[in-house]
Each structure stands twice: as structure tokens, then as C-alpha cells.
C-alpha positions in Angstrom: -74.6 -101.0 -61.0 -74.9 -104.6 -59.6 -75.9 -107.3 -61.7 -79.5 -108.1 -62.1 -80.9 -111.1 -61.6 -84.1 -112.1 -62.8 -87.4 -112.2 -60.4 -84.9 -110.8 -57.5 -84.7 -107.2 -55.7 -82.1 -106.4 -53.6 -81.1 -110.0 -53.5 -83.9 -111.5 -52.5 -87.4 -112.8 -54.5 -90.7 -111.3 -54.3 -92.2 -113.8 -52.0 -89.1 -114.0 -49.5 -89.4 -110.2 -49.3 -93.1 -110.5 -49.0 -92.3 -112.7 -46.1 -89.8 -110.6 -44.7 -92.4 -107.7 -45.0 -94.9 -109.3 -42.8 -91.8 -109.6 -40.3 -92.4 -105.9 -39.9 -88.4 -105.7 -40.7 -89.3 -101.8 -41.7 -85.8 -99.8 -42.7 -86.1 -97.2 -40.7 -82.9 -95.0 -40.4 -79.3 -95.0 -41.6 -78.2 -97.5 -39.4 -81.0 -100.2 -40.1 -82.1 -99.3 -43.2 -79.6 -101.0 -45.7 -80.7 -104.4 -45.7 -84.4 -104.2 -45.2 -84.1 -105.1 -41.8 -82.7 -103.3 -38.5 -80.7 -105.0 -35.9 -81.7 -107.3 -33.1 -82.1 -106.1 -29.2 -79.3 -105.4 -27.7 -80.0 -106.5 -23.9 -78.1 -107.0 -21.4 -75.8 -110.1 -23.1 -73.8 -108.9 -26.0 -72.6 -112.8 -27.1 -75.7 -115.3 -26.9 -74.5 -116.8 -30.2 -70.8 -116.4 -30.0 -69.3 -116.3 -34.1 -66.3 -118.2 -35.0 -63.1 -116.6 -36.5 -62.8 -115.2 -39.6 -61.8 -117.3 -42.0 -60.9 -117.9 -46.0 -63.1 -120.7 -46.0 -66.6 -120.3 -46.9 -69.0 -122.1 -44.5 -71.2 -124.4 -45.8 -74.0 -124.3 -43.1 -75.4 -121.9 -40.9 -74.9 -122.6 -37.4 -77.4 -120.7 -35.1 -75.3 -122.0 -32.0 -71.3 -121.2 -32.4 -68.7 -121.9 -30.0 -66.0 -119.4 -30.6 -66.1 -115.4 -30.1 -64.3 -113.2 -32.7 -62.0 -110.5 -31.6 -59.7 -108.0 -33.2 -56.4 -107.3 -32.5 -55.7 -103.8 -33.2 -52.2 -103.0 -33.9 -50.1 -100.7 -31.0 -49.5 -98.2 -33.2 -52.2 -96.0 -35.9 -51.5 -97.5 -39.0 -50.6 -94.4 -41.5 -54.0 -93.7 -43.8 -52.4 -94.8 -46.9 -50.9 -97.5 -45.6 -55.0 -98.7 -44.9 -55.7 -98.6 -48.8 -55.3 -101.8 -50.1 -53.4 -101.3 -54.0 -56.3 -102.0 -56.9 -59.3 -100.5 -54.4 -61.6 -98.1 -55.8 -61.4 -94.1 -53.9 -65.2 -92.5 -53.6 -65.6 -89.2 -51.9 -68.4 -86.5 -51.4 -68.2 -82.8 -50.0 -67.6 -84.6 -46.5 -66.4 -88.4 -46.6 -64.0 -90.8 -48.2 -63.9 -94.4 -48.5 -62.1 -96.9 -50.8 -63.5 -100.3 -51.9 -62.2 -103.4 -53.9 -63.3 -103.9 -57.4 -66.0 -105.5 -57.0 -68.4 -103.2 -55.0 -70.1 -100.9 -57.6 -72.3 -97.5 -56.7 -75.9 -97.6 -57.1 -77.9 -95.0 -57.7 -79.7 -94.1 -54.2 -82.5 -92.2 -55.4 -83.2 -95.6 -57.8 -82.7 -98.2 -55.0 -84.9 -96.2 -52.9 -87.3 -95.4 -55.5 -87.7 -99.1 -56.7 -87.7 -100.2 -53.1 -91.2 -98.3 -52.7 -92.4 -99.4 -55.9 -91.8 -103.0 -54.7 -93.5 -101.8 -51.4 -96.6 -101.1 -52.9 -96.6 -104.1 -55.5 -96.5 -106.1 -52.5 -99.7 -104.0 -50.6 -97.2 -102.4 -47.8 -98.7 -98.9 -49.0 -97.5 -98.0 -45.4 -94.4 -98.3 -45.5 -94.2 -97.4 -49.2 -95.8 -93.9 -48.0 -93.0 -93.7 -45.2 -90.2 -94.4 -47.5 -91.2 -91.7 -49.5 -91.8 -89.4 -46.7 -88.8 -90.0 -44.6 -85.5 -90.7 -47.0 -82.9 -92.6 -45.9 -79.8 -90.6 -45.3 -77.5 -92.5 -47.3 -74.6 -90.7 -48.9 -73.1 -93.9 -50.4 -75.0 -97.4 -51.6 -72.8 -100.3 -53.3 -73.3 -103.7 -54.5 -71.2 -106.3 -55.9 -71.3 -106.5 -59.5 -70.4 -110.5 -60.0 -73.2 -112.7 -60.6 -74.3 -113.7 -57.0 -74.4 -118.0 -56.0 -76.6 -117.2 -52.9 -80.0 -115.1 -52.3 -78.6 -112.3 -50.7 -76.0 -110.1 -52.9 -73.5 -108.4 -50.8 -73.9 -104.2 -49.9 -72.7 -101.6 -48.2 -74.1 -98.4 -47.2 -72.7 -95.5 -45.7 -74.8 -92.5 -44.1 -74.5 -90.1 -41.2 -76.6 -89.9 -37.7 -76.6 -86.5 -35.6 -75.3 -88.2 -32.5 -78.1 -88.2 -29.5 -76.5 -89.6 -26.9 -73.8 -88.8 -23.9 -71.5 -91.2 -25.3 -71.1 -93.6 -28.7 -72.1 -96.8 -26.7 -74.9 -95.6 -25.0 -76.1 -93.8 -29.0 -75.6 -97.6 -29.7 -77.8 -99.1 -26.8 -80.4 -96.7 -27.9 -80.8 -97.4 -31.4 -80.4 -101.1 -31.0 -82.6 -101.3 -28.5 -86.1 -100.9 -30.3 -85.5 -102.9 -33.3 -87.3 -106.3 -34.0 -85.7 -109.4 -32.4 -85.3 -111.0 -35.9 -81.3 -110.2 -35.7 -79.3 -111.4 -32.8 -76.2 -109.4 -31.5 -73.2 -111.1 -31.5 -70.3 -108.5 -30.4 -70.0 -105.1 -29.8 -65.7 -104.2 -30.0 -64.0 -100.8 -30.6 -62.0 -100.8 -33.7 -59.5 -98.7 -34.9 -60.6 -96.3 -37.7 -57.7 -93.5 -38.1 -58.3 -91.0 -34.9 -62.2 -91.5 -34.6 -63.8 -93.0 -31.8 -65.5 -96.0 -33.5 -67.3 -99.3 -32.8 -67.7 -102.9 -35.3 -71.1 -104.7 -34.2 -71.3 -108.3 -35.5 -75.2 -109.3 -36.3 -77.0 -112.4 -37.8 -80.7 -113.5 -38.5 -82.8 -116.1 -40.1 -85.2 -114.4 -42.7 -87.3 -116.8 -43.7 -84.3 -119.4 -43.9 -82.1 -116.9 -45.6 -79.6 -116.6 -43.2 -77.2 -113.4 -43.3 -74.8 -111.5 -41.5 -73.9 -107.9 -41.0 -70.8 -105.7 -39.7 -72.3 -102.6 -38.6 -68.7 -99.8 -37.9 -70.2 -96.7 -35.9 -67.7 -93.8 -36.3 -67.6 -91.0 -34.2 -66.6 -87.7 -35.6 -67.2 -85.1 -32.7 -70.8 -84.5 -34.2 -71.8 -87.1 -36.2 -71.9 -90.8 -36.2 -71.2 -92.1 -39.7 -72.7 -95.6 -40.0 -71.2 -97.9 -42.4 -73.8 -101.3 -43.0 -72.0 -104.1 -44.8 -74.1 -107.6 -45.1 -74.1 -110.4 -47.0 -75.3 -114.0 -47.2 -74.2 -115.9 -44.4 -72.2 -118.5 -46.0 -70.4 -115.8 -47.4 -70.2 -113.4 -44.2 -66.6 -114.6 -42.6 -65.0 -114.6 -46.2 -65.9 -111.4 -46.4 -65.3 -109.9 -43.3 -61.7 -109.2 -43.6 -62.3 -106.9 -46.6 -65.2 -105.5 -44.5 -62.6 -104.5 -42.1 -60.4 -103.3 -44.2 -63.3 -101.2 -46.0 -64.6 -99.3 -42.8 -60.8 -98.2 -41.6 -60.2 -96.5 -45.3 -63.0 -94.3 -43.8 -62.1 -90.6 -43.2 -63.6 -87.0 -43.3 -62.2 -84.9 -46.2 -59.5 -82.3 -45.0 -58.7 -84.5 -42.0 
């Protein structure tokens, strides 16, 4: 289980969550619910705030107007699944899917996390949000948090869950999902992404949530029926250090039996 920090909930203080609640950042589905927010509007431009190439050095400050667009350089040939799993990682499976994560990520009890969130919203006076979460539980199959003490106000976390494909193709589906989101999150880029034989996209987002700067990598993987969403988020100062690991995690996804 993740480390519990005094007076913090899901990596934020009650005051910060109250401000965040006032912004109306309500969890409203698997694609958006994992981090107390949803993505920003896709609009017609995907690189308004291009992000830097991932580096191994933690960025000391958040710069909202960045100067270089990150790029993926997929290999010419498909990497065998077994070779995509780093040594020392842990396997997690359901009856449907398989995923591998580095050892610092630990699974949390999804029902407990959901109930804690409901209780917190009620404590803060957001009964309508709490009632929505009670009546329409989110369809997560995995929820992970970093178990090590965090030096930031936002703990790195990962959620995984399916959504039924409701559009003609994956890009149309993502356009629909992002289009109704609040404006606090900015879509930095969306690119094709290699995940075995599945069609997949990686979307990078960033936001300022009451001076808590957050980066998110969202991986949408289409299995022919469902779109599996892997949400990977962290404080912005750590995000481009985490991003290579997030990419590796997403590439270990596969349906059981395939």
C-alpha cells in the first residue's frame, strides 16, 4: 500500500482538494477519473505548449511555455513481449489483462480508495460529487501508487480500466472524450504508440491545480472492442523522470491468452 502522509489525501492537502473541487474537476469516467481531474480540451491544436524531451534529471521548476515537442522513436520491428518486461518488475493480472510495474508501485484497494474519496467529498461539503461516485462507480481494474515517501505534493499513481469503443476509430473516440473536459488541463501532444499488436495512442497533458503542477501520460489501447486507458500521473517536477518508466509500463499491457 502507498505511504500515508499526515493531513494529505491522494497526495494533496484538504485545502488543495477543496480548491480543486471548486474548479469542478469531477471524476467522470475511466479515462479521466484516476487523478481527481479530467484532461483539457483537445481543440484543433495539440501542441500549444510543447514539452521537452524526457531526461533523467528532475526539472527544478515548472515552465508552462516549453520549447520542444517530445517525440517517440518506435522500433522498426515489434519487440517480443517478454523482452519488453524489465528485470525485477512485478506482474499483475486479472481474468482479462496483464501488466508489469516497477517494485516501487504497489496496488491499493480500489473499493477503499473510492470510498475514501466519497467520504472526503462529503467532508468537504461536495455531496453531489460524492453521490455521483456512489451511484456510478468507476470501472478501474487496477490502481497503483508509489509506496515510497514522496518529496512532492502529488504522489505518482497509475489507474487502469476499460471503456467501450463508441466511435468509428480510436482518434475519433479520444477527440470525443477530451472535447468535453475542463480547460485546466492542456493537451500537449497525442501520438501513435507501440503496444504489442494493439492500436494505441499516448497523450501527454499538463496542468496547474492551485499551484500544484501535474503531468499526465494517458495510454489508450484498443483491443477491437474496448479502449483500455492507462493513466500515469505525477508532480510535474518528476514527470519527465517518470515518463520513460510510464512508457515501459504501458508496453507490458496485453490481453490474457494473446
